[in-house]
SERO-4910 file (N, C-alpha, C, O; in steps of 0.05 Angstrom, whole numbers):
BEGIN
 pado doro    nc1    nc2    nc3   cac1   cac2   cac3    cc1    cc2    cc3    oc1    oc2    oc3
  Unk    A   3771   1825  -2393   3766   1825  -2367   3731   1807  -2354   3729   1804  -2329
  Unk    A   3714   1801  -2365   3691   1798  -2354   3700   1758  -2355   3696   1741  -2338
  Unk    A   3710   1755  -2377   3720   1721  -2369   3736   1717  -2345   3737   1694  -2336
  Unk    A   3750   1736  -2331   3770   1734  -2313   3760   1727  -2297   3762   1705  -2287
  Unk    A   3746   1746  -2289   3723   1740  -2260   3698   1724  -2270   3683   1727  -2251
  Unk    A   3689   1713  -2285   3670   1691  -2285   3694   1666  -2276   3690   1649  -2258
  Unk    A   3717   1666  -2291   3737   1637  -2279   3747   1642  -2242   3751   1621  -2230
  Unk    A   3749   1663  -2232   3759   1662  -2211   3732   1662  -2194   3735   1663  -2170
  Unk    A   3712   1661  -2202   3689   1663  -2188   3674   1633  -2184   3661   1628  -2164
  Unk    A   3677   1612  -2206   3687   1593  -2206   3694   1570  -2199   3680   1550  -2194
  Unk    A   3725   1574  -2197   3746   1554  -2186   3737   1559  -2150   3736   1536  -2140
  Unk    A   3729   1582  -2128   3733   1577  -2109   3705   1552  -2103   3711   1538  -2084
  Unk    A   3677   1545  -2114   3658   1533  -2123   3668   1507  -2130   3655   1488  -2123
  Unk    A   3685   1505  -2141   3711   1484  -2153   3732   1472  -2117   3741   1455  -2102
  Unk    A   3728   1490  -2121   3756   1478  -2091   3735   1479  -2070   3748   1483  -2050
  Unk    A   3708   1477  -2062   3680   1480  -2038   3688   1447  -2048   3709   1437  -2039
  Unk    A   3676   1438  -2061   3672   1418  -2071   3683   1403  -2069   3673   1384  -2057
  Unk    A   3707   1401  -2077   3730   1380  -2073   3735   1379  -2042   3733   1357  -2031
  Unk    A   3742   1405  -2023   3752   1404  -1993   3720   1382  -1985   3725   1358  -1978
  Unk    A   3695   1389  -1987   3685   1374  -1980   3681   1339  -1982   3676   1321  -1966
  Unk    A   3686   1345  -2013   3689   1304  -2019   3707   1289  -1988   3703   1270  -1972
  Unk    A   3735   1318  -1995   3758   1299  -1986   3748   1292  -1949   3747   1271  -1936
  Unk    A   3740   1321  -1944   3723   1322  -1918   3711   1293  -1915   3723   1277  -1900
  Unk    A   3687   1286  -1929   3660   1265  -1916   3686   1229  -1914   3684   1210  -1899
  Unk    A   3707   1235  -1938   3727   1212  -1935   3747   1206  -1911   3758   1186  -1903
  Unk    A   3749   1239  -1900   3774   1231  -1893   3756   1224  -1857   3771   1212  -1841
  Unk    A   3726   1231  -1846   3701   1232  -1839   3705   1196  -1840   3712   1182  -1821
  Unk    A   3701   1187  -1861   3686   1161  -1865   3716   1146  -1859   3714   1123  -1853
  Unk    A   3739   1156  -1859   3752   1129  -1846   3770   1133  -1820   3787   1117  -1814
  Unk    A   3766   1155  -1806   3784   1160  -1787   3754   1179  -1774   3756   1196  -1757
  Unk    A   3740   1174  -1780   3714   1201  -1761   3702   1165  -1747   3712   1143  -1744
  Unk    A   3672   1182  -1743   3663   1157  -1752   3646   1154  -1778   3634   1165  -1797
  Unk    A   3652   1127  -1765   3643   1094  -1795   3604   1108  -1803   3585   1104  -1788
  Unk    A   3603   1117  -1817   3572   1109  -1830   3565   1076  -1831   3574   1056  -1842
  Unk    A   3542   1082  -1809   3522   1049  -1808   3515   1044  -1834   3511   1060  -1852
  Unk    A   3512   1007  -1832   3505   1003  -1856   3478   1015  -1865   3476   1018  -1890
  Unk    A   3459   1022  -1851   3432   1024  -1854   3439   1043  -1857   3417   1053  -1855
  Unk    A   3459   1070  -1864   3466   1090  -1876   3471   1082  -1907   3460   1095  -1926
  Unk    A   3488   1063  -1911   3498   1057  -1946   3478   1041  -1950   3480   1034  -1973
  Unk    A   3453   1026  -1936   3431   1015  -1956   3441    994  -1948   3431    977  -1962
  Unk    A   3463    976  -1923   3466    949  -1934   3445    928  -1909   3432    939  -1891
  Unk    A   3447    899  -1915   3436    891  -1886   3455    870  -1878   3467    852  -1891
  Unk    A   3456    878  -1854   3463    862  -1834   3468    830  -1832   3447    818  -1828
  Unk    A   3489    816  -1834   3482    786  -1848   3465    771  -1821   3461    790  -1806
  Unk    A   3456    751  -1809   3454    739  -1784   3471    721  -1775   3469    699  -1786
  Unk    A   3493    722  -1753   3521    718  -1751   3501    674  -1735   3484    669  -1719
  Unk    A   3514    659  -1750   3518    622  -1750   3524    627  -1731   3528    652  -1729
  Unk    A   3528    612  -1705   3541    591  -1695   3541    574  -1695   3519    565  -1702
  Unk    A   3560    555  -1691   3574    534  -1699   3560    508  -1673   3569    506  -1650
  Unk    A   3538    493  -1685   3545    479  -1654   3516    483  -1635   3506    468  -1619
  Unk    A   3509    512  -1647   3478    516  -1628   3447    519  -1642   3436    536  -1656
  Unk    A   3440    490  -1631   3422    492  -1651   3402    508  -1647   3404    521  -1627
  Unk    A   3376    514  -1666   3359    534  -1671   3338    529  -1662   3329    507  -1668
  Unk    A   3317    554  -1640   3303    551  -1627   3272    536  -1648   3264    541  -1671
  Unk    A   3264    518  -1628   3247    520  -1649   3212    533  -1637   3205    536  -1614
  Unk    A   3196    538  -1664   3175    549  -1652   3166    544  -1625   3178    529  -1611
  Unk    A   3144    557  -1617   3133    533  -1592   3113    522  -1605   3111    528  -1629
  Unk    A   3092    504  -1592   3081    475  -1607   3056    496  -1602   3056    514  -1585
  Unk    A   3032    489  -1623   3020    494  -1641   2996    481  -1611   2977    495  -1604
  Unk    A   3000    456  -1599   2985    439  -1591   2998    432  -1566   3022    435  -1560
  Unk    A   2977    421  -1551   2990    399  -1538   2990    377  -1535   2993    366  -1514
  Unk    A   2983    364  -1566   2983    340  -1582   3018    344  -1590   3034    326  -1590
  Unk    A   3020    362  -1594   3047    376  -1618   3071    378  -1597   3095    377  -1602
  Unk    A   3057    380  -1565   3084    393  -1545   3093    356  -1540   3116    347  -1542
  Unk    A   3074    343  -1535   3072    309  -1521   3089    289  -1535   3098    268  -1525
  Unk    A   3094    302  -1573   3104    289  -1580   3127    301  -1586   3145    288  -1575
  Unk    A   3138    320  -1599   3155    332  -1587   3181    325  -1559   3205    321  -1561
  Unk    A   3161    326  -1531   3170    312  -1511   3179    285  -1529   3201    284  -1539
  Unk    A   3168    272  -1531   3178    243  -1536   3196    243  -1549   3216    233  -1539
  Unk    A   3197    251  -1574   3217    263  -1592   3241    263  -1587   3258    256  -1603
  Unk    A   3247    272  -1557   3261    285  -1543   3274    269  -1521   3298    269  -1516
  Unk    A   3255    253  -1508   3268    234  -1485   3273    218  -1516   3288    233  -1528
  Unk    A   3268    196  -1532   3276    180  -1542   3313    180  -1561   3326    162  -1571
  Unk    A   3318    210  -1556   3344    216  -1575   3365    223  -1556   3388    231  -1563
  Unk    A   3355    217  -1526   3363    221  -1504   3371    193  -1506   3394    184  -1510
  Unk    A   3344    176  -1500   3354    156  -1492   3385    135  -1518   3408    126  -1515
  Unk    A   3371    137  -1533   3390    135  -1548   3421    146  -1555   3437    137  -1571
  Unk    A   3421    157  -1548   3448    177  -1536   3468    159  -1510   3491    152  -1507
  Unk    A   3441    157  -1494   3458    145  -1469   3462    120  -1469   3479    113  -1452
  Unk    A   3456    107  -1478   3453     79  -1502   3477     82  -1515   3494     69  -1502
  Unk    A   3491     96  -1538   3511    105  -1548   3532    101  -1532   3548     83  -1533
  Unk    A   3530    127  -1512   3554    138  -1495   3560    111  -1477   3583    109  -1470
  Unk    A   3542     91  -1468   3550     68  -1442   3558     51  -1464   3571     30  -1460
  Unk    A   3554     56  -1480   3568     28  -1489   3592     34  -1505   3608     15  -1509
  Unk    A   3601     63  -1517   3625     70  -1522   3646     68  -1492   3671     69  -1495
  Unk    A   3634     67  -1466   3658     73  -1447   3654    105  -1433   3670    116  -1417
  Unk    A   3634    114  -1441   3638    147  -1441   3632    151  -1415   3610    143  -1408
  Unk    A   3649    163  -1395   3642    162  -1366   3615    180  -1357   3602    172  -1338
  Unk    A   3608    206  -1372   3581    205  -1373   3560    187  -1368   3548    185  -1347
  Unk    A   3557    179  -1380   3541    156  -1383   3537    120  -1374   3522    101  -1377
  Unk    A   3561    129  -1362   3560     94  -1354   3543    102  -1324   3539    123  -1312
  Unk    A   3533     66  -1319   3532     66  -1289   3535     66  -1262   3557     55  -1266
  Unk    A   3534     67  -1244   3556     70  -1221   3584     44  -1224   3608     45  -1228
  Unk    A   3567     25  -1219   3587     -3  -1228   3611      5  -1240   3633      3  -1228
  Unk    A   3607     18  -1273   3625     24  -1279   3645     43  -1284   3661     43  -1302
  Unk    A   3642     59  -1267   3654     85  -1267   3677     92  -1248   3678     87  -1224
  Unk    A   3695    102  -1262   3720    103  -1248   3733     96  -1270   3724     84  -1289
  Unk    A   3766    107  -1265   3792     96  -1285   3801     66  -1276   3812     53  -1294
  Unk    A   3797     49  -1244   3799     29  -1237   3785      4  -1251   3796    -16  -1259
  Unk    A   3759     10  -1253   3739     -2  -1267   3739    -11  -1298   3732    -31  -1310
  Unk    A   3753     17  -1306   3755     17  -1339   3785     -5  -1340   3787    -25  -1353
  Unk    A   3804      6  -1324   3819    -11  -1322   3819    -49  -1315   3832    -65  -1328
  Unk    A   3801    -56  -1294   3781    -80  -1289   3779    -93  -1314   3792   -114  -1318
  Unk    A   3766    -84  -1330   3753    -83  -1356   3765    -82  -1380   3755    -94  -1398
  Unk    A   3794    -63  -1386   3819    -76  -1411   3830   -104  -1402   3839   -122  -1417
  Unk    A   3829   -102  -1373   3847   -127  -1366   3834   -162  -1377   3846   -181  -1386
  Unk    A   3805   -157  -1371   3778   -181  -1381   3780   -179  -1413   3780   -199  -1428
  Unk    A   3781   -157  -1422   3778   -158  -1461   3808   -155  -1476   3809   -148  -1499
  Unk    A   3828   -161  -1464   3854   -163  -1465   3855   -198  -1473   3868   -209  -1490
  Unk    A   3839   -207  -1459   3842   -238  -1464   3822   -257  -1471   3799   -248  -1469
  Unk    A   3825   -289  -1481   3809   -292  -1480   3794   -318  -1449   3809   -334  -1438
  Unk    A   3778   -317  -1446   3771   -331  -1425   3749   -356  -1432   3732   -362  -1447
  Unk    A   3767   -365  -1404   3737   -392  -1408   3712   -396  -1400   3693   -412  -1399
  Unk    A   3720   -371  -1393   3685   -374  -1383   3668   -368  -1396   3645   -374  -1390
  Unk    A   3674   -353  -1425   3651   -341  -1456   3641   -377  -1462   3620   -380  -1475
  Unk    A   3654   -402  -1452   3640   -416  -1458   3638   -434  -1450   3641   -456  -1461
  Unk    A   3631   -427  -1415   3601   -440  -1403   3591   -447  -1394   3589   -465  -1378
  Unk    A   3572   -421  -1408   3544   -421  -1407   3544   -442  -1434   3524   -456  -1439
  Unk    A   3564   -443  -1448   3549   -461  -1478   3563   -483  -1476   3575   -488  -1497
  Unk    A   3565   -500  -1456   3560   -524  -1438   3546   -529  -1426   3539   -553  -1424
  Unk    A   3537   -511  -1411   3515   -515  -1387   3496   -526  -1408   3488   -550  -1410
  Unk    A   3489   -500  -1428   3466   -503  -1437   3464   -531  -1458   3442   -534  -1469
  Unk    A   3479   -546  -1463   3493   -576  -1473   3486   -593  -1464   3479   -613  -1478
  Unk    A   3485   -594  -1427   3483   -605  -1407   3460   -604  -1407   3447   -624  -1402
  Unk    A   3453   -585  -1411   3416   -585  -1406   3397   -595  -1426   3378   -608  -1417
  Unk    A   3399   -592  -1455   3396   -615  -1468   3402   -632  -1469   3384   -643  -1481
  Unk    A   3419   -649  -1463   3425   -680  -1468   3411   -681  -1443   3395   -700  -1441
  Unk    A   3413   -663  -1419   3390   -683  -1389   3360   -684  -1387   3347   -699  -1372
  Unk    A   3344   -656  -1412   3315   -675  -1414   3311   -698  -1439   3292   -710  -1449
  Unk    A   3340   -697  -1444   3333   -719  -1469   3334   -742  -1463   3357   -746  -1456
  Unk    A   3314   -774  -1458   3307   -781  -1441   3319   -806  -1455   3327   -826  -1442
  Unk    A   3321   -805  -1481   3320   -830  -1493   3351   -835  -1502   3359   -849  -1521
  Unk    A   3365   -820  -1487   3395   -813  -1502   3412   -844  -1468   3402   -847  -1446
  Unk    A   3435   -857  -1478   3449   -879  -1470   3455   -858  -1442   3456   -833  -1445
  Unk    A   3459   -876  -1407   3457   -872  -1392   3491   -859  -1392   3495   -842  -1374
  Unk    A   3516   -867  -1411   3545   -860  -1411   3539   -827  -1423   3548   -808  -1411
  Unk    A   3520   -824  -1449   3522   -789  -1450   3517   -779  -1437   3526   -757  -1439
  Unk    A   3500   -782  -1414   3485   -759  -1390   3521   -766  -1361   3529   -753  -1342
  Unk    A   3528   -789  -1370   3551   -785  -1350   3575   -763  -1359   3584   -745  -1344
  Unk    A   3585   -769  -1390   3599   -748  -1404   3592   -715  -1399   3609   -699  -1391
  Unk    A   3568   -708  -1403   3556   -690  -1396   3560   -682  -1382   3570   -660  -1387
  Unk    A   3557   -689  -1349   3563   -684  -1320   3592   -672  -1329   3598   -649  -1333
  Unk    A   3606   -694  -1330   3642   -682  -1334   3645   -672  -1347   3670   -670  -1348
  Unk    A   3633   -654  -1369   3640   -635  -1381   3639   -619  -1372   3656   -602  -1373
  Unk    A   3603   -616  -1352   3596   -597  -1346   3617   -581  -1320   3626   -558  -1323
  Unk    A   3622   -597  -1298   3630   -597  -1279   3677   -585  -1286   3694   -571  -1274
  Unk    A   3676   -604  -1313   3711   -604  -1311   3711   -576  -1330   3732   -568  -1340
  Unk    A   3682   -561  -1333   3689   -529  -1351   3685   -510  -1325   3690   -486  -1327
  Unk    A   3675   -520  -1299   3664   -499  -1283   3684   -503  -1271   3686   -482  -1258
  Unk    A   3710   -521  -1262   3734   -521  -1250   3749   -505  -1269   3760   -487  -1257
  Unk    A   3755   -505  -1299   3760   -493  -1309   3755   -463  -1312   3769   -446  -1322
  Unk    A   3735   -462  -1303   3721   -423  -1310   3737   -414  -1280   3750   -394  -1278
  Unk    A   3734   -429  -1262   3749   -415  -1235   3770   -410  -1234   3780   -390  -1224
  Unk    A   3787   -442  -1251   3822   -419  -1244   3819   -399  -1264   3825   -376  -1259
  Unk    A   3811   -404  -1284   3807   -372  -1292   3799   -348  -1283   3806   -324  -1288
  Unk    A   3786   -355  -1273   3778   -329  -1251   3795   -322  -1243   3802   -300  -1250
  Unk    A   3814   -338  -1221   3822   -343  -1200   3851   -323  -1210   3863   -306  -1197
  Unk    A   3857   -334  -1240   3880   -319  -1249   3882   -286  -1267   3900   -273  -1278
  Unk    A   3853   -283  -1261   3847   -260  -1277   3843   -241  -1244   3844   -216  -1240
  Unk    A   3841   -254  -1232   3839   -237  -1198   3860   -229  -1192   3860   -205  -1188
  Unk    A   3882   -241  -1189   3907   -243  -1191   3917   -218  -1205   3925   -200  -1191
  Unk    A   3918   -217  -1235   3926   -204  -1245   3915   -166  -1242   3926   -145  -1246
  Unk    A   3885   -174  -1234   3872   -143  -1215   3885   -142  -1206   3903   -132  -1220
  Unk    A   3892   -144  -1186   3899   -139  -1156   3927   -134  -1163   3937   -121  -1144
  Unk    A   3943   -138  -1181   3969   -141  -1191   3960   -102  -1206   3956    -81  -1192
  Unk    A   3959   -104  -1224   3949    -85  -1241   3948    -57  -1224   3963    -38  -1225
  Unk    A   3927    -61  -1211   3909    -40  -1192   3928    -30  -1177   3933     -7  -1183
  Unk    A   3945    -44  -1153   3952    -43  -1139   3993    -26  -1154   4011    -15  -1141
  Unk    A   3993    -31  -1177   4014     -9  -1185   4003     10  -1197   4020     28  -1201
  Unk    A   3979     16  -1205   3974     43  -1219   3963     62  -1211   3965     86  -1218
  Unk    A   3939     46  -1184   3928     58  -1168   3935     52  -1136   3921     40  -1120
  Unk    A   3949     59  -1133   3955     48  -1103   3937     64  -1081   3939     54  -1058
  Unk    A   3921     88  -1083   3913     98  -1076   3884     93  -1072   3867    106  -1059
  Unk    A   3879     67  -1089   3849     64  -1091   3831     61  -1078   3831     39  -1066
  Unk    A   3802     83  -1074   3794     54  -1041   3772     37  -1044   3757     31  -1026
  Unk    A   3770     30  -1074   3746      9  -1073   3765    -19  -1070   3789    -24  -1076
  Unk    A   3738    -39  -1056   3754    -60  -1049   3758    -86  -1068   3742    -94  -1085
  Unk    A   3780    -96  -1062   3773   -109  -1087   3767   -136  -1090   3772   -149  -1110
  Unk    A   3749   -148  -1058   3738   -171  -1078   3713   -161  -1093   3701   -175  -1110
  Unk    A   3706   -136  -1087   3693   -127  -1115   3699   -111  -1140   3682    -98  -1152
  Unk    A   3728   -114  -1149   3740   -119  -1166   3741   -136  -1182   3738   -134  -1206
  Unk    A   3749   -168  -1161   3746   -183  -1174   3715   -199  -1177   3716   -218  -1192
  Unk    A   3698   -196  -1170   3668   -206  -1176   3668   -187  -1202   3669   -200  -1223
  Unk    A   3667   -167  -1205   3672   -147  -1230   3678   -162  -1255   3663   -165  -1274
  Unk    A   3712   -176  -1253   3729   -182  -1257   3704   -212  -1276   3695   -214  -1299
  Unk    A   3703   -220  -1266   3685   -249  -1257   3667   -250  -1278   3670   -263  -1298
  Unk    A   3651   -239  -1274   3619   -239  -1272   3622   -212  -1318   3609   -208  -1338
  Unk    A   3653   -205  -1305   3646   -189  -1345   3669   -220  -1359   3669   -223  -1384
  Unk    A   3681   -233  -1348   3698   -253  -1359   3674   -278  -1363   3680   -296  -1379
  Unk    A   3654   -279  -1352   3635   -302  -1364   3622   -299  -1380   3608   -317  -1388
  Unk    A   3621   -268  -1393   3594   -261  -1417   3616   -255  -1443   3639   -246  -1444
  Unk    A   3593   -268  -1466   3601   -261  -1483   3617   -239  -1502   3604   -230  -1521
  Unk    A   3630   -235  -1500   3650   -221  -1513   3629   -186  -1529   3629   -161  -1528
  Unk    A   3614   -213  -1542   3594   -181  -1561   3580   -177  -1547   3573   -156  -1557
  Unk    A   3566   -179  -1525   3544   -177  -1505   3555   -151  -1489   3543   -130  -1484
  Unk    A   3582   -159  -1481   3589   -139  -1462   3578   -110  -1463   3569    -99  -1483
  Unk    A   3580    -98  -1441   3576    -67  -1443   3593    -59  -1415   3591    -73  -1396
  Unk    A   3606    -39  -1414   3608    -29  -1432   3628    -44  -1454   3644    -59  -1443
  Unk    A   3631    -43  -1487   3640    -54  -1504   3669    -54  -1497   3678    -37  -1483
  Unk    A   3682    -72  -1505   3713    -90  -1501   3722    -52  -1516   3708    -44  -1534
  Unk    A   3741    -38  -1507   3766    -19  -1518   3785    -35  -1524   3784    -31  -1548
  Unk    A   3800    -48  -1522   3822    -61  -1522   3819    -86  -1542   3796    -90  -1549
  Unk    A   3837   -103  -1551   3845   -127  -1579   3847   -144  -1553   3855   -140  -1530
  Unk    A   3834   -168  -1569   3848   -194  -1557   3875   -188  -1558   3884   -173  -1575
  Unk    A   3898   -204  -1529   3921   -203  -1535   3945   -180  -1535   3969   -185  -1535
  Unk    A   3933   -155  -1536   3941   -125  -1531   3958   -119  -1512   3957   -143  -1508
  Unk    A   3976   -108  -1491   3989   -104  -1478   3970    -81  -1469   3961    -63  -1484
  Unk    A   3963    -85  -1433   3950    -70  -1415   3965    -61  -1398   3957    -46  -1380
***
């Protein structure tokens, strides 16, 4: 009889402990979730991709000026690279817009005689300054200069015709004056390919 009393008195306590554990587990699953602070866990810092980490404030005026110069230098480098690659937001006003991009592609897709014009001019100047040369050499140099000038003018005329044709086909509602586009194309055509800015985005011979 005493053992029966002892067993009965222990069973309710055990059942209460089990019910409390079940209540705690159910509360954690369905009820209010315990916070990480209560569980002793630290919340990891959230990393946002592409966001710069805030710099601490400058210690003095000299450091602030140094940071400003470095920032301006990085912005200039970014703007120069963006302009060379033809990114619209970095371009000068004369280069902006799809029409101007088309004109650049027309010029860059072909070999232009104008790129040899400056080389010929430089050669003629060297001959002109050398007084010890024969008169026939002066005559030949001048004839070559005028020949290249004529060839450059003809090439510029052909480029202008193609610019007019493609611009009217692809941008019939364009507001830009054709004369301005012709001059833009000719000035680019007489520049060496490796110094053109923005850089050529098409290869020579590529269809436009």
